[in-house]
C-alpha positions as CSV (number, residue, x, y, z in Angstrom):
1,M,0.0,0.0,0.0
2,T,1.4,3.4,-0.9
3,T,1.1,6.5,1.1
4,D,-1.3,7.9,-1.4
5,N,-3.8,5.1,-0.4
6,L,-3.5,5.8,3.3
7,Q,-6.4,7.7,4.8
8,K,-5.4,11.2,5.8
9,R,-6.1,12.1,9.4
10,K,-8.0,15.3,10.0
11,P,-6.1,17.7,12.2
12,N,-7.5,17.7,15.7
13,R,-6.1,20.9,17.1
14,L,-7.1,24.5,16.4
15,K,-4.5,25.8,14.0
16,G,-2.2,28.4,15.5
17,F,-3.7,28.1,19.0
18,D,-1.2,27.9,21.9
19,Y,-2.4,24.8,23.9
20,S,-0.2,25.7,26.8
21,S,-2.0,29.1,27.3
22,N,-4.1,29.9,30.3
23,G,-7.6,28.5,29.9
24,K,-10.0,25.7,30.4
25,Y,-10.1,22.7,28.2
26,F,-12.5,19.8,27.7
27,V,-10.8,16.6,26.7
28,T,-12.1,13.2,25.6
29,I,-9.8,10.2,25.4
30,C,-11.2,7.0,23.9
31,T,-10.0,3.4,24.3
32,K,-8.8,1.5,21.3
33,N,-11.7,0.4,19.2
34,K,-14.0,1.9,21.9
35,E,-13.5,-1.3,23.9
36,K,-15.2,-1.2,27.3
37,L,-12.1,-1.6,29.5
38,L,-12.6,1.0,32.2
39,W,-15.6,-0.3,34.2
40,N,-16.2,-3.8,35.5
41,K,-18.1,-5.8,32.9
42,N,-20.7,-7.0,35.3
43,F,-21.8,-3.4,36.0
44,Y,-22.5,-2.1,32.5
45,D,-23.9,-5.4,31.3
46,T,-26.7,-5.4,33.9
47,S,-30.0,-3.6,33.7
48,V,-28.8,-1.4,36.6
49,G,-26.5,0.2,34.1
50,A,-25.1,3.5,34.8
51,D,-27.8,4.9,37.0
52,S,-25.2,6.1,39.4
53,I,-24.2,9.7,39.7
54,R,-20.4,9.4,39.5
55,P,-18.5,6.3,38.4
56,Q,-15.5,7.3,40.7
57,E,-17.9,7.0,43.6
58,K,-20.5,4.4,42.6
59,V,-19.3,2.4,39.5
60,P,-16.9,-0.4,40.2
61,L,-14.0,0.6,38.0
62,S,-12.0,-2.2,36.3
63,K,-8.3,-2.6,37.1
64,Y,-7.6,-0.3,34.1
65,G,-10.2,2.2,35.3
66,K,-8.6,2.3,38.7
67,I,-5.2,2.9,37.1
68,A,-6.7,5.8,35.0
69,D,-8.3,7.2,38.2
70,I,-5.0,7.3,40.0
71,A,-3.3,8.9,36.9
72,I,-5.9,11.6,36.6
73,K,-5.7,12.4,40.3
74,N,-2.0,12.9,39.9
75,I,-2.0,15.3,37.0
76,S,-1.8,18.3,39.3
77,V,1.0,16.7,41.3
78,Y,3.2,16.3,38.2
79,Y,2.0,19.5,36.5
80,K,1.9,22.2,39.1
81,H,0.1,24.7,36.8
82,I,-2.6,22.3,35.6
83,K,-5.8,21.6,37.6
84,V,-8.3,18.8,37.0
85,E,-11.6,20.6,37.6
86,N,-13.8,17.6,36.8
87,Y,-13.6,14.2,35.1
88,I,-15.5,11.1,34.5
89,I,-14.3,7.6,33.6
90,M,-16.8,5.9,31.3
91,P,-16.5,2.3,30.1
92,N,-14.7,3.2,26.9
93,H,-13.7,6.8,27.3
94,I,-12.6,9.5,29.7
95,H,-13.7,13.1,29.9
96,L,-11.5,15.7,31.6
97,L,-12.1,19.3,32.3
98,L,-8.6,20.8,32.8
99,F,-7.5,24.3,33.8
100,I,-4.1,25.6,32.7
101,D,-2.9,28.5,34.9
102,R,0.6,29.7,33.9
103,F,0.7,32.5,36.4
104,D,3.0,32.0,39.4
105,D,3.2,34.9,41.9
106,G,2.3,37.3,39.0
107,R,4.9,35.9,36.6
108,I,4.0,34.0,33.5
109,I,5.8,30.6,33.5
110,S,6.0,28.0,30.8
111,A,3.5,25.1,31.0
112,P,3.4,21.9,28.9
113,T,0.9,21.8,26.1
114,L,-2.3,19.9,26.4
115,S,-1.0,17.3,23.9
116,V,2.0,16.7,26.1
117,V,-0.1,16.2,29.3
118,I,-2.6,13.9,27.6
119,G,0.1,12.0,25.8
120,Q,2.0,11.3,29.0
121,L,-1.2,10.5,30.8
122,K,-2.2,7.9,28.2
123,R,1.4,6.4,28.1
124,W,1.6,6.1,31.9
125,I,-1.8,4.4,32.1
126,S,-0.9,2.0,29.3
127,R,2.5,1.2,30.9
128,Q,0.8,0.5,34.3
129,A,-1.8,-1.7,32.5
130,D,0.9,-3.4,30.5
131,K,-1.0,-2.9,27.3
132,S,-1.9,-0.1,25.0
133,L,-5.4,1.0,25.9
134,F,-6.1,4.2,23.9
135,Q,-6.7,5.4,20.4
136,K,-4.3,7.8,18.9
137,S,-4.8,11.4,19.7
138,F,-7.8,12.8,21.6
139,H,-10.6,15.3,21.2
140,D,-10.4,18.7,22.8
141,H,-12.6,21.7,23.1
142,I,-11.4,25.1,24.3
143,I,-13.8,26.5,26.9
144,R,-14.8,30.0,25.7
145,D,-17.0,31.4,28.4
146,E,-18.9,30.6,31.7
147,A,-22.0,29.2,29.9
148,D,-19.8,26.8,27.9
149,Y,-18.0,25.8,31.1
150,L,-21.2,25.1,32.9
151,K,-22.6,23.1,30.0
152,I,-19.5,20.9,29.9
153,Y,-19.3,20.5,33.7
154,N,-22.9,19.4,33.7
155,Y,-22.3,17.0,30.8
156,I,-19.5,15.3,32.7
157,E,-21.6,15.1,35.9
158,T,-24.6,13.5,34.1
159,N,-22.7,11.3,31.6
160,P,-22.9,8.0,33.5
161,A,-26.7,8.3,33.9
162,K,-27.0,8.8,30.2
163,W,-24.4,6.1,29.2
164,Q,-26.8,4.2,26.9
165,E,-27.6,7.5,25.0
166,D,-23.9,8.4,24.8
167,C,-22.3,8.8,21.3
168,F,-19.5,6.4,22.5
169,Y,-22.0,3.7,23.7
170,I,-21.6,0.3,22.1
171,A,-23.9,-2.5,23.3
């Protein structure tokens, strides 16, 4: 197969935007082939489904989900200027609401790009799981205002209860 026959990937990032700049970002990371690896199989295969409010509190995460949970909780430990404002671990994807704040005592400092943070997060989780878990790349949305922020925050909060309506849902 020649390179002419390979499917071209659509660029995922906003051209010319500095993804290390101050701001809030909504990120979705999907597992390879949208395989349901992050919740215990018994939970999402029952009629009880995702009626819980928050998977981190109610849904029994699989061993891979638990690894992801630890990694997400440690983002701010390893990246001093990045705060995880909200997140949800779904059976085959993860949603993150991240805040990059490059100010330190009034000075602007350098911060890693969103791609660096997410890439390292995915690699760490996969190393701990001893297998590659995620699709290449990730989806991001730059939060533009308070209404956008509240809509996304609410989406993350209610996502488990709407799992069977989710665009990533696979029976």
